[in-house]
C-alpha beads as a LAMMPS data file, in Angstrom:
LAMMPS data file: protein, C-alpha beads

289 atoms
288 bonds

1 atom types
1 bond types

-500.0 500.0 xlo xhi
-500.0 500.0 ylo yhi
-500.0 500.0 zlo zhi

Masses

1 110.0

Atoms # bond

1 1 1 0.352 0.323 -0.191
2 1 1 1.064 3.462 -0.678
3 1 1 0.164 6.710 1.641
4 1 1 -1.744 9.545 0.330
5 1 1 0.743 12.690 -0.437
6 1 1 -1.143 16.139 0.704
7 1 1 -2.056 16.820 -3.264
8 1 1 -4.001 13.489 -2.887
9 1 1 -5.727 14.470 0.546
10 1 1 -6.549 17.738 -0.891
11 1 1 -8.451 16.496 -4.136
12 1 1 -10.314 14.292 -1.929
13 1 1 -10.985 17.297 0.064
14 1 1 -12.476 19.460 -2.948
15 1 1 -14.130 16.973 -3.959
16 1 1 -16.277 16.720 -0.815
17 1 1 -16.363 20.383 -0.791
18 1 1 -18.101 19.989 -4.514
19 1 1 -20.284 17.296 -2.995
20 1 1 -21.436 19.574 0.082
21 1 1 -22.106 22.470 -2.389
22 1 1 -24.129 21.029 -4.476
23 1 1 -26.033 19.487 -1.696
24 1 1 -26.428 23.224 -0.239
25 1 1 -27.267 24.432 -3.921
26 1 1 -30.710 22.118 -3.901
27 1 1 -31.439 22.688 -0.384
28 1 1 -31.432 26.162 -1.138
29 1 1 -33.906 25.261 -3.921
30 1 1 -35.778 23.168 -1.754
31 1 1 -36.351 25.930 0.700
32 1 1 -36.966 28.767 -1.628
33 1 1 -40.038 26.857 -3.403
34 1 1 -41.879 25.396 -0.001
35 1 1 -41.616 29.283 1.169
36 1 1 -43.729 29.955 -2.163
37 1 1 -45.613 27.564 -1.269
38 1 1 -46.346 28.251 2.611
39 1 1 -46.666 32.180 1.479
40 1 1 -49.422 31.334 -1.371
41 1 1 -51.268 28.339 -0.957
42 1 1 -53.894 30.570 1.458
43 1 1 -54.433 34.254 1.384
44 1 1 -56.930 36.371 3.536
45 1 1 -57.962 39.675 4.484
46 1 1 -59.977 42.871 2.872
47 1 1 -60.702 42.662 -0.515
48 1 1 -59.269 46.039 -1.084
49 1 1 -55.995 45.432 0.578
50 1 1 -55.691 41.845 -0.684
51 1 1 -51.899 42.694 -2.332
52 1 1 -51.153 43.656 0.876
53 1 1 -51.999 40.864 2.959
54 1 1 -50.207 38.725 -0.216
55 1 1 -46.875 40.450 0.154
56 1 1 -46.732 40.512 4.141
57 1 1 -47.206 36.653 3.949
58 1 1 -44.284 36.096 1.375
59 1 1 -42.439 38.557 4.067
60 1 1 -42.964 36.352 6.722
61 1 1 -42.251 33.098 5.096
62 1 1 -39.136 34.708 3.605
63 1 1 -37.587 34.826 7.290
64 1 1 -38.956 31.330 8.506
65 1 1 -36.442 28.634 9.113
66 1 1 -36.990 25.044 7.356
67 1 1 -37.930 23.411 10.283
68 1 1 -40.815 26.436 11.293
69 1 1 -42.374 26.182 7.187
70 1 1 -42.304 22.426 7.101
71 1 1 -44.882 22.890 10.276
72 1 1 -46.645 25.573 8.313
73 1 1 -47.283 22.996 5.408
74 1 1 -48.279 20.368 7.233
75 1 1 -51.730 20.195 8.557
76 1 1 -52.856 23.429 6.989
77 1 1 -51.626 22.596 3.051
78 1 1 -50.785 19.434 3.479
79 1 1 -53.471 17.389 5.053
80 1 1 -55.379 13.681 6.062
81 1 1 -58.306 13.109 4.452
82 1 1 -59.629 11.550 7.246
83 1 1 -59.011 15.075 9.635
84 1 1 -61.519 18.076 8.859
85 1 1 -59.456 20.926 7.338
86 1 1 -59.113 23.376 9.976
87 1 1 -61.482 26.582 9.909
88 1 1 -59.764 29.620 7.710
89 1 1 -58.629 32.085 10.797
90 1 1 -59.090 35.520 9.949
91 1 1 -58.050 38.690 11.609
92 1 1 -60.571 41.076 13.206
93 1 1 -61.569 43.534 10.714
94 1 1 -63.934 46.422 10.588
95 1 1 -67.447 46.149 10.185
96 1 1 -69.295 45.737 6.586
97 1 1 -65.851 44.939 4.748
98 1 1 -66.027 42.903 1.481
99 1 1 -63.373 40.140 3.231
100 1 1 -61.920 37.276 0.926
101 1 1 -60.354 34.139 2.014
102 1 1 -59.116 31.274 -0.021
103 1 1 -57.067 28.391 0.891
104 1 1 -56.060 25.606 -1.533
105 1 1 -54.558 22.142 0.273
106 1 1 -53.548 18.288 -0.722
107 1 1 -55.436 15.558 0.942
108 1 1 -53.568 12.674 1.629
109 1 1 -54.724 9.001 2.834
110 1 1 -53.824 8.364 6.874
111 1 1 -50.774 6.143 5.695
112 1 1 -49.592 7.982 2.915
113 1 1 -49.751 11.618 5.239
114 1 1 -47.321 9.816 8.029
115 1 1 -45.042 8.921 5.494
116 1 1 -45.093 12.456 3.494
117 1 1 -44.960 14.000 7.071
118 1 1 -41.839 12.026 7.771
119 1 1 -40.034 12.647 5.126
120 1 1 -40.447 16.231 5.218
121 1 1 -39.397 16.092 9.069
122 1 1 -36.361 14.299 7.786
123 1 1 -35.425 16.918 5.263
124 1 1 -35.157 19.350 8.324
125 1 1 -32.564 16.943 9.927
126 1 1 -30.735 16.396 6.662
127 1 1 -30.295 20.129 6.197
128 1 1 -29.481 20.371 9.269
129 1 1 -26.855 18.473 9.881
130 1 1 -25.472 19.761 6.754
131 1 1 -25.224 22.910 7.578
132 1 1 -24.233 22.910 11.330
133 1 1 -22.875 19.198 12.082
134 1 1 -21.286 18.266 8.785
135 1 1 -17.422 18.593 10.170
136 1 1 -17.997 16.898 13.470
137 1 1 -19.730 13.860 11.770
138 1 1 -16.762 13.200 9.077
139 1 1 -12.940 13.304 9.048
140 1 1 -11.972 14.923 6.304
141 1 1 -8.436 15.016 7.574
142 1 1 -8.037 11.396 6.443
143 1 1 -8.651 9.811 3.020
144 1 1 -10.717 7.045 4.584
145 1 1 -12.789 10.011 6.271
146 1 1 -13.115 11.809 2.747
147 1 1 -14.385 8.908 1.050
148 1 1 -16.867 8.019 3.741
149 1 1 -17.511 12.487 3.418
150 1 1 -18.478 11.465 -0.171
151 1 1 -20.493 8.624 -0.032
152 1 1 -22.819 10.354 2.667
153 1 1 -23.042 13.460 0.627
154 1 1 -23.817 11.527 -2.756
155 1 1 -26.502 9.386 -0.881
156 1 1 -27.923 12.645 1.052
157 1 1 -28.445 14.701 -2.040
158 1 1 -30.443 12.041 -3.726
159 1 1 -32.468 12.259 -1.016
160 1 1 -32.800 16.146 -1.289
161 1 1 -33.576 15.435 -4.450
162 1 1 -36.190 13.293 -4.250
163 1 1 -37.978 15.401 -1.728
164 1 1 -37.407 18.226 -4.209
165 1 1 -39.500 16.748 -7.180
166 1 1 -42.015 15.638 -4.838
167 1 1 -42.162 19.388 -3.636
168 1 1 -41.857 20.464 -6.834
169 1 1 -45.186 18.206 -8.330
170 1 1 -47.139 19.857 -5.476
171 1 1 -45.811 23.208 -6.790
172 1 1 -46.753 22.954 -10.137
173 1 1 -50.416 21.638 -8.940
174 1 1 -50.860 24.478 -6.894
175 1 1 -49.909 26.972 -9.788
176 1 1 -52.558 25.707 -11.858
177 1 1 -55.237 25.915 -8.901
178 1 1 -53.815 29.712 -8.549
179 1 1 -54.036 30.009 -12.373
180 1 1 -57.451 29.279 -12.593
181 1 1 -58.125 30.881 -9.267
182 1 1 -56.984 34.503 -11.002
183 1 1 -58.689 34.000 -13.856
184 1 1 -61.883 33.597 -11.655
185 1 1 -60.652 36.822 -9.800
186 1 1 -60.496 38.969 -13.512
187 1 1 -64.080 37.584 -14.189
188 1 1 -66.870 39.381 -14.182
189 1 1 -68.827 37.087 -12.051
190 1 1 -66.550 37.485 -9.387
191 1 1 -66.740 41.547 -9.782
192 1 1 -70.526 41.303 -9.339
193 1 1 -70.443 38.889 -6.269
194 1 1 -67.227 40.689 -4.270
195 1 1 -66.943 44.020 -5.330
196 1 1 -70.669 45.249 -6.029
197 1 1 -72.177 42.608 -3.871
198 1 1 -74.710 40.891 -6.555
199 1 1 -74.950 36.942 -6.587
200 1 1 -75.538 34.878 -9.312
201 1 1 -78.856 34.533 -8.793
202 1 1 -79.611 38.644 -8.330
203 1 1 -79.687 39.068 -4.980
204 1 1 -77.687 41.720 -3.240
205 1 1 -75.967 41.948 0.106
206 1 1 -76.171 45.757 0.625
207 1 1 -74.267 45.686 3.598
208 1 1 -71.080 44.811 1.162
209 1 1 -72.075 46.297 -2.170
210 1 1 -70.093 48.674 -3.883
211 1 1 -73.370 51.490 -4.343
212 1 1 -73.403 51.390 -0.486
213 1 1 -69.643 51.488 0.023
214 1 1 -69.303 54.717 -2.447
215 1 1 -72.660 56.304 -0.267
216 1 1 -70.875 55.557 3.163
217 1 1 -67.494 57.433 1.355
218 1 1 -70.219 60.257 0.142
219 1 1 -71.460 60.362 3.148
220 1 1 -67.537 60.733 5.137
221 1 1 -67.196 63.954 2.440
222 1 1 -70.541 65.634 2.690
223 1 1 -71.927 65.487 6.151
224 1 1 -72.826 68.488 7.833
225 1 1 -74.644 68.083 11.068
226 1 1 -74.468 64.085 11.023
227 1 1 -76.482 63.742 7.876
228 1 1 -76.400 64.161 3.858
229 1 1 -78.852 64.416 1.261
230 1 1 -79.603 61.715 -0.495
231 1 1 -79.809 63.576 -3.991
232 1 1 -76.342 65.202 -3.607
233 1 1 -74.905 62.068 -2.221
234 1 1 -76.037 60.601 -5.612
235 1 1 -74.560 62.933 -7.138
236 1 1 -71.188 62.843 -5.697
237 1 1 -71.275 59.033 -6.559
238 1 1 -72.542 59.043 -9.897
239 1 1 -69.624 61.234 -11.063
240 1 1 -66.687 59.738 -9.239
241 1 1 -68.129 56.114 -9.592
242 1 1 -70.303 56.021 -12.794
243 1 1 -70.880 52.264 -12.158
244 1 1 -72.398 52.795 -9.108
245 1 1 -76.079 53.493 -9.991
246 1 1 -79.275 52.281 -8.245
247 1 1 -80.556 50.617 -11.503
248 1 1 -77.654 48.370 -11.498
249 1 1 -78.702 47.006 -8.121
250 1 1 -82.485 46.566 -9.159
251 1 1 -83.689 49.772 -7.612
252 1 1 -85.217 53.230 -9.163
253 1 1 -83.697 55.898 -7.209
254 1 1 -81.207 56.835 -4.541
255 1 1 -83.691 56.667 -2.019
256 1 1 -84.459 52.932 -2.236
257 1 1 -81.008 52.173 -2.175
258 1 1 -80.507 53.644 1.463
259 1 1 -84.059 52.347 2.491
260 1 1 -82.565 48.870 1.428
261 1 1 -79.187 49.106 2.866
262 1 1 -79.342 48.055 6.813
263 1 1 -76.351 49.880 7.591
264 1 1 -78.362 53.044 6.551
265 1 1 -80.876 55.434 7.998
266 1 1 -83.357 57.322 5.902
267 1 1 -84.674 60.447 7.176
268 1 1 -86.752 63.469 5.724
269 1 1 -85.642 66.609 7.347
270 1 1 -86.259 70.283 6.615
271 1 1 -83.570 71.916 4.222
272 1 1 -84.275 75.689 2.967
273 1 1 -87.843 75.305 3.886
274 1 1 -87.786 72.016 2.028
275 1 1 -89.109 67.880 3.134
276 1 1 -85.808 67.075 2.372
277 1 1 -84.844 62.508 2.219
278 1 1 -81.478 62.796 4.267
279 1 1 -79.241 59.851 5.002
280 1 1 -76.747 58.588 7.710
281 1 1 -74.980 55.740 8.814
282 1 1 -76.325 53.917 11.942
283 1 1 -74.526 53.244 14.490
284 1 1 -73.144 49.461 15.380
285 1 1 -75.441 48.467 17.996
286 1 1 -78.774 49.414 15.930
287 1 1 -77.549 47.538 12.854
288 1 1 -77.050 44.273 15.338
289 1 1 -80.449 44.755 16.830

Bonds

1 1 1 2
2 1 2 3
3 1 3 4
4 1 4 5
5 1 5 6
6 1 6 7
7 1 7 8
8 1 8 9
9 1 9 10
10 1 10 11
11 1 11 12
12 1 12 13
13 1 13 14
14 1 14 15
15 1 15 16
16 1 16 17
17 1 17 18
18 1 18 19
19 1 19 20
20 1 20 21
21 1 21 22
22 1 22 23
23 1 23 24
24 1 24 25
25 1 25 26
26 1 26 27
27 1 27 28
28 1 28 29
29 1 29 30
30 1 30 31
31 1 31 32
32 1 32 33
33 1 33 34
34 1 34 35
35 1 35 36
36 1 36 37
37 1 37 38
38 1 38 39
39 1 39 40
40 1 40 41
41 1 41 42
42 1 42 43
43 1 43 44
44 1 44 45
45 1 45 46
46 1 46 47
47 1 47 48
48 1 48 49
49 1 49 50
50 1 50 51
51 1 51 52
52 1 52 53
53 1 53 54
54 1 54 55
55 1 55 56
56 1 56 57
57 1 57 58
58 1 58 59
59 1 59 60
60 1 60 61
61 1 61 62
62 1 62 63
63 1 63 64
64 1 64 65
65 1 65 66
66 1 66 67
67 1 67 68
68 1 68 69
69 1 69 70
70 1 70 71
71 1 71 72
72 1 72 73
73 1 73 74
74 1 74 75
75 1 75 76
76 1 76 77
77 1 77 78
78 1 78 79
79 1 79 80
80 1 80 81
81 1 81 82
82 1 82 83
83 1 83 84
84 1 84 85
85 1 85 86
86 1 86 87
87 1 87 88
88 1 88 89
89 1 89 90
90 1 90 91
91 1 91 92
92 1 92 93
93 1 93 94
94 1 94 95
95 1 95 96
96 1 96 97
97 1 97 98
98 1 98 99
99 1 99 100
100 1 100 101
101 1 101 102
102 1 102 103
103 1 103 104
104 1 104 105
105 1 105 106
106 1 106 107
107 1 107 108
108 1 108 109
109 1 109 110
110 1 110 111
111 1 111 112
112 1 112 113
113 1 113 114
114 1 114 115
115 1 115 116
116 1 116 117
117 1 117 118
118 1 118 119
119 1 119 120
120 1 120 121
121 1 121 122
122 1 122 123
123 1 123 124
124 1 124 125
125 1 125 126
126 1 126 127
127 1 127 128
128 1 128 129
129 1 129 130
130 1 130 131
131 1 131 132
132 1 132 133
133 1 133 134
134 1 134 135
135 1 135 136
136 1 136 137
137 1 137 138
138 1 138 139
139 1 139 140
140 1 140 141
141 1 141 142
142 1 142 143
143 1 143 144
144 1 144 145
145 1 145 146
146 1 146 147
147 1 147 148
148 1 148 149
149 1 149 150
150 1 150 151
151 1 151 152
152 1 152 153
153 1 153 154
154 1 154 155
155 1 155 156
156 1 156 157
157 1 157 158
158 1 158 159
159 1 159 160
160 1 160 161
161 1 161 162
162 1 162 163
163 1 163 164
164 1 164 165
165 1 165 166
166 1 166 167
167 1 167 168
168 1 168 169
169 1 169 170
170 1 170 171
171 1 171 172
172 1 172 173
173 1 173 174
174 1 174 175
175 1 175 176
176 1 176 177
177 1 177 178
178 1 178 179
179 1 179 180
180 1 180 181
181 1 181 182
182 1 182 183
183 1 183 184
184 1 184 185
185 1 185 186
186 1 186 187
187 1 187 188
188 1 188 189
189 1 189 190
190 1 190 191
191 1 191 192
192 1 192 193
193 1 193 194
194 1 194 195
195 1 195 196
196 1 196 197
197 1 197 198
198 1 198 199
199 1 199 200
200 1 200 201
201 1 201 202
202 1 202 203
203 1 203 204
204 1 204 205
205 1 205 206
206 1 206 207
207 1 207 208
208 1 208 209
209 1 209 210
210 1 210 211
211 1 211 212
212 1 212 213
213 1 213 214
214 1 214 215
215 1 215 216
216 1 216 217
217 1 217 218
218 1 218 219
219 1 219 220
220 1 220 221
221 1 221 222
222 1 222 223
223 1 223 224
224 1 224 225
225 1 225 226
226 1 226 227
227 1 227 228
228 1 228 229
229 1 229 230
230 1 230 231
231 1 231 232
232 1 232 233
233 1 233 234
234 1 234 235
235 1 235 236
236 1 236 237
237 1 237 238
238 1 238 239
239 1 239 240
240 1 240 241
241 1 241 242
242 1 242 243
243 1 243 244
244 1 244 245
245 1 245 246
246 1 246 247
247 1 247 248
248 1 248 249
249 1 249 250
250 1 250 251
251 1 251 252
252 1 252 253
253 1 253 254
254 1 254 255
255 1 255 256
256 1 256 257
257 1 257 258
258 1 258 259
259 1 259 260
260 1 260 261
261 1 261 262
262 1 262 263
263 1 263 264
264 1 264 265
265 1 265 266
266 1 266 267
267 1 267 268
268 1 268 269
269 1 269 270
270 1 270 271
271 1 271 272
272 1 272 273
273 1 273 274
274 1 274 275
275 1 275 276
276 1 276 277
277 1 277 278
278 1 278 279
279 1 279 280
280 1 280 281
281 1 281 282
282 1 282 283
283 1 283 284
284 1 284 285
285 1 285 286
286 1 286 287
287 1 287 288
288 1 288 289
């Protein structure tokens, strides 16, 4: 047997470094993908502020460790079929706000869920060992130790690549669903339901309707003494939101809109010697009665 020289040992060490670098690059791809899945598989918030809600989720996911990301994914996106999916939780929001919530999940048979959970946990352990403990686990100053390290890194890369392939399949499925959802969000049906509050059957959710939202905005701009003439508010809305007109909601007048809206109060007041239809927003206690 011949003793390896310093150059031969250095060559073995460089190969270890190359294999370790390959593993680390694959791990970074894996972590980037799982961060994207955690950030995008669900979203909730006021409809008018969804973009900020999504941006916040992306920012939060970017700061999480792999262990935390795996915990977020399990039971939220990856769920067992036998377990009822958890309810979508929402943060407290102002009354009468169009609130949007969407969540995607991957349901697996119980045995498959257990296997996938084990695989995901294994990735966390594998990543931590490579990042924090690899030098402690292998003698990189001996030829045999370098060869053992190379074998371990080849096996590690195969496991990382296998798990990355599975995660990529999930991400591709998620992306298809997101694409379909995006098309729906841009559809006329979605606009009518979530922006204007008009259901497919023609029923109007007055509290969440676009026209009532515009009237509330008009009230904030025009109110004097706590009331606004309905006619003046109608002109104000028609000028700024010409698509928000009574006829769109099956009404013949602005007074009918105010009358139909539970959160608005209609009253006739004397103004400039004339009986004038006016409105104001009801306080929260009166609208809950």
